C-alpha positions as CSV (number, residue, x, y, z in Angstrom):
1,M,-217.8,72.5,-42.3
2,N,-219.5,75.4,-40.7
3,A,-221.8,78.0,-42.2
4,G,-220.2,81.4,-42.6
5,R,-216.6,80.0,-42.8
6,T,-214.4,79.6,-45.8
7,T,-214.6,76.4,-47.8
8,F,-211.3,76.1,-49.6
9,T,-209.0,73.2,-48.8
10,P,-205.8,74.3,-47.0
11,C,-202.6,72.9,-48.7
12,D,-199.0,72.4,-47.7
13,H,-198.0,75.0,-45.0
14,E,-201.6,76.3,-44.8
15,H,-202.6,72.9,-43.5
16,L,-200.0,73.2,-40.7
17,A,-201.0,76.8,-40.0
18,A,-204.6,75.7,-39.5
19,L,-203.5,73.1,-37.0
20,I,-201.3,75.5,-35.1
21,A,-204.1,78.1,-34.9
22,A,-206.5,75.5,-33.5
23,T,-204.0,74.4,-30.8
24,A,-204.2,78.0,-29.4
25,T,-207.6,77.3,-28.0
26,F,-207.1,73.5,-27.3
27,S,-205.9,73.8,-23.7
28,P,-209.4,73.2,-22.1
29,C,-209.7,70.0,-24.3
30,V,-206.3,68.8,-23.0
31,E,-207.5,69.2,-19.4
32,L,-210.8,67.4,-20.1
33,A,-209.1,64.5,-21.9
34,D,-206.8,64.1,-19.0
35,R,-209.7,64.0,-16.6
36,W,-211.5,61.5,-18.8
37,G,-208.4,59.3,-18.7
38,A,-208.4,59.1,-14.9
39,R,-212.2,58.5,-14.7
40,L,-211.9,55.8,-17.4
41,G,-209.1,54.2,-15.4
42,E,-211.4,53.9,-12.4
43,V,-214.3,52.6,-14.5
44,L,-212.3,49.9,-16.3
45,D,-210.4,48.9,-13.1
46,H,-213.8,48.1,-11.5
47,G,-214.7,45.7,-14.4
48,S,-216.9,48.0,-16.6
49,R,-216.1,48.5,-20.3
50,L,-215.7,51.2,-22.9
51,L,-217.7,51.3,-26.1
52,A,-216.6,53.6,-29.0
53,A,-217.9,54.6,-32.4
54,G,-217.7,57.1,-35.2
55,N,-218.0,57.3,-39.0
56,G,-215.2,57.4,-41.6
57,G,-212.0,58.8,-40.1
58,S,-213.7,59.0,-36.7
59,A,-214.4,55.3,-37.0
60,A,-210.7,54.7,-37.4
61,Q,-210.0,56.9,-34.3
62,A,-212.6,55.0,-32.3
63,Q,-210.8,51.8,-33.2
64,H,-207.5,53.3,-32.3
65,L,-208.8,54.1,-28.9
66,T,-210.1,50.6,-28.2
67,A,-206.9,49.1,-29.5
68,E,-204.9,51.2,-27.0
69,L,-207.0,49.8,-24.2
70,V,-207.1,46.1,-25.1
71,G,-203.4,46.3,-26.0
72,R,-201.4,49.1,-24.3
73,Y,-200.7,52.8,-24.9
74,R,-196.9,52.9,-24.1
75,L,-196.2,50.8,-21.0
76,D,-197.2,47.3,-19.9
77,R,-200.4,46.9,-18.0
78,R,-203.4,44.5,-18.0
79,P,-205.8,44.6,-20.9
80,F,-209.2,46.2,-20.5
81,S,-212.6,45.5,-22.2
82,A,-213.1,48.0,-25.0
83,I,-215.3,47.4,-28.1
84,C,-215.3,49.5,-31.3
85,L,-218.8,49.4,-32.6
86,S,-217.7,50.8,-36.0
87,A,-215.6,47.7,-36.6
88,E,-218.4,45.1,-36.2
89,T,-218.9,44.7,-40.0
90,S,-221.5,41.9,-40.0
91,T,-223.5,43.6,-37.3
92,L,-223.3,46.9,-39.0
93,T,-224.5,45.6,-42.3
94,A,-227.3,43.5,-40.7
95,V,-228.6,46.5,-38.6
96,V,-228.5,49.0,-41.5
97,N,-230.3,46.4,-43.7
98,D,-233.1,45.7,-41.3
99,Y,-233.5,49.0,-39.3
100,P,-233.4,52.7,-39.8
101,P,-229.9,54.2,-40.4
102,E,-229.8,56.0,-37.1
103,E,-230.0,52.5,-35.4
104,L,-226.5,51.6,-36.7
105,F,-224.7,52.2,-33.4
106,A,-227.6,52.6,-31.0
107,R,-228.7,49.0,-31.3
108,Q,-225.2,47.9,-30.5
109,V,-225.1,50.2,-27.5
110,E,-228.3,48.7,-26.3
111,A,-226.9,45.2,-26.8
112,H,-223.5,45.6,-25.3
113,G,-223.7,48.5,-22.9
114,R,-224.3,48.1,-19.2
115,E,-225.0,50.6,-16.5
116,G,-221.7,52.2,-15.5
117,D,-219.9,51.6,-18.9
118,V,-218.5,54.5,-20.8
119,L,-219.5,55.3,-24.4
120,V,-217.2,57.5,-26.5
121,L,-218.6,58.9,-29.7
122,L,-216.5,60.8,-32.3
123,S,-217.9,63.1,-35.0
124,T,-216.2,66.0,-36.6
125,S,-219.5,67.7,-37.3
126,G,-221.4,66.4,-34.2
127,R,-224.4,66.1,-36.4
128,S,-224.3,62.5,-37.7
129,P,-227.7,61.0,-36.8
130,N,-226.3,57.5,-36.0
131,V,-223.9,58.8,-33.3
132,V,-226.5,61.2,-31.9
133,E,-229.0,58.4,-31.5
134,A,-226.3,56.2,-29.9
135,A,-225.6,58.9,-27.4
136,R,-229.3,59.1,-26.5
137,R,-229.6,55.3,-26.2
138,G,-226.5,55.2,-24.1
139,R,-227.9,57.7,-21.6
140,E,-231.2,55.8,-21.5
141,H,-229.4,52.6,-20.5
142,G,-227.2,54.2,-17.8
143,L,-223.9,54.6,-19.7
144,T,-221.7,57.6,-19.3
145,V,-221.5,59.3,-22.7
146,W,-218.5,61.4,-23.8
147,A,-218.4,63.1,-27.2
148,L,-215.5,64.3,-29.3
149,T,-216.7,66.8,-31.9
150,G,-215.9,69.9,-33.9
151,P,-217.1,73.4,-32.9
152,A,-220.0,73.6,-30.5
153,P,-222.9,73.9,-30.4
154,N,-223.9,70.7,-32.1
155,P,-226.4,67.9,-31.5
156,L,-223.9,65.3,-30.3
157,A,-222.3,67.6,-27.8
158,E,-225.8,68.4,-26.4
159,A,-226.8,64.7,-26.2
160,A,-223.6,63.6,-24.4
161,H,-222.9,64.0,-20.7
162,E,-219.7,65.8,-21.6
163,A,-218.2,67.0,-24.8
164,L,-214.6,67.7,-26.0
165,T,-215.3,70.3,-28.8
166,V,-212.5,71.4,-31.1
167,D,-212.9,74.9,-32.4
168,A,-211.4,74.4,-35.9
169,E,-212.5,75.3,-39.4
170,Y,-211.5,72.1,-41.2
171,T,-212.5,68.5,-40.7
172,A,-208.8,67.4,-41.0
173,T,-207.8,69.7,-38.2
174,V,-210.6,68.5,-35.9
175,Q,-209.5,64.8,-36.6
176,E,-205.9,65.6,-35.9
177,L,-206.7,67.1,-32.5
178,H,-209.1,64.3,-31.7
179,L,-206.1,62.0,-32.0
180,V,-204.1,64.2,-29.6
181,A,-207.1,64.0,-27.2
182,V,-207.2,60.2,-27.5
183,H,-203.5,59.9,-26.6
184,I,-203.8,62.3,-23.7
185,L,-206.8,60.3,-22.4
186,C,-204.8,57.0,-22.6
187,A,-201.8,58.6,-20.8
188,G,-204.1,59.9,-18.1
189,L,-205.6,56.4,-17.7
190,D,-202.1,54.9,-17.3
191,R,-201.1,57.6,-14.8
192,F,-204.2,57.0,-12.7
193,L,-203.5,53.2,-12.7
194,G,-199.8,53.8,-11.7
195,V,-198.6,51.8,-14.7
196,L,-195.0,50.6,-14.3
197,P,-192.3,50.7,-17.0
198,A,-192.7,48.0,-19.7
199,R,-190.7,44.8,-19.5
200,T,-187.5,44.7,-21.6
201,S,-185.6,41.9,-23.1
202,E,-183.2,42.0,-20.2
203,D,-185.8,40.9,-17.6
204,V,-187.9,38.6,-19.8
205,P,-186.5,35.0,-19.8
206,P,-185.4,33.9,-23.3
207,V,-187.5,31.4,-25.1
208,R,-185.7,28.1,-25.4
209,R,-186.3,26.3,-28.6
210,P,-185.8,22.5,-29.1
211,A,-182.5,21.6,-30.6
C-alpha cells in the first residue's frame, strides 16, 4: 500500500499481529472519532444530515455508518438523515456514464449536500480521485468534511477539514480499524444525545391478533 513497505499478504496469526501492532498507535484516532460522534450528534439533532461515501470495502463501511444512523447503533433513539452515496446504483452508473470518473461522488455531494451537513469519506489509500474531488466539492458548498484514511500524508486527508489516519501497512488492517472508528463515532453520538436504554418486550404492549 505504501512505497518502501513490504508487500506480502499476512496470513493467519500474522494478520492478527498486524492488527495488534496498528492498535498501538490508534489512541489519537479513538479520541478523534469520539469527538466526531458528539459533533455529529449536535449537527443531526439540529436537522442537518450526514453524507458518506467510499470505494469497495470502504463503500460497505460508509453504508454501515449510514445504517447505524437511520436505524440505531445499540439503543433506541429517533432516526437521523444519513445517505450513503456509494449505494445509489442508478445515480452512480448515470454519472460515471455521462461525466468524468472523479465526478462519481462529487456530483451527488453537490446535489444532496447543504451548508452545515457533514460529509464522511473513507479511503484506505486516501488517493482515490473520486473521494478527493468529493471532499473538495463538499468544502466548496459549506459541508464539514471528515476523512478516514490510511497513513498520512495523502490527498484526501489534506482535502478534508479533519482526517482520521490509520498508520497501518495493510489495507485490511486499515479497514478493520476504520470499522472500530465508525462504532466509536456512533457510541459518541448516542452518549451526546443521552440515549436511554432500548425498549424490551416487558414494556412494549403485545400485538393482539384477530381470533
